[in-house]
N, C-alpha and C positions, 0 to 999 in steps of 0.2 A: 886341623883347619884344612878347609878345601877353597881354592881359589880365593885365599884371604879372607873367608869368613868363617866364623864359628858354626861347627855342627854338633848337633845332638849325640852324645855318647850313650849307649845302651850297654848294659851288662850281659856277658854271655858265660856260660859254663862248658868247660872243655875238661875232658880228661886226657891227662897225658901221663905216660911211663914215669914214675918217680926218679929214674936215672936221667931221662931227658929232661925234665922239670931243673933238675940240679945243675945240669949244663946250661940251661936257657939262664937261671939264677946267676952263674958264674961269669957267663958273657954281659949279662945286664951289669953286673958288680965291677967288671973291668971298664965297660964303657961309660960308667956312672948314669945308667938309665934305670929307668924303673922297668919291672917284667912286662907290664903291659905296654909302654913304649916301644920296647924291643920287639915284642909279638906284633905290634901294630906295624912296626917298619918292614919286618919279614913278610907280612902278609901283602902290604902294599907292593913290595918288591916282586912278590909272587904273581899277584894279579895282574900287575903292570909292570913288567921286567924292562920295557924301553922308557920308562918315566926316569928322568935326570941322566 
């Protein structure tokens, strides 16, 4: 959601080292999030670090 409105999602294909993906999955499981949610949040924070 952006500014309280739904935005269209599109799929992207990225390549990650297997070990890194395992770490992503461990964090996602620990935080009870999906892999996609975790990666989206990480990208949001990287792109706009002053947000929140």
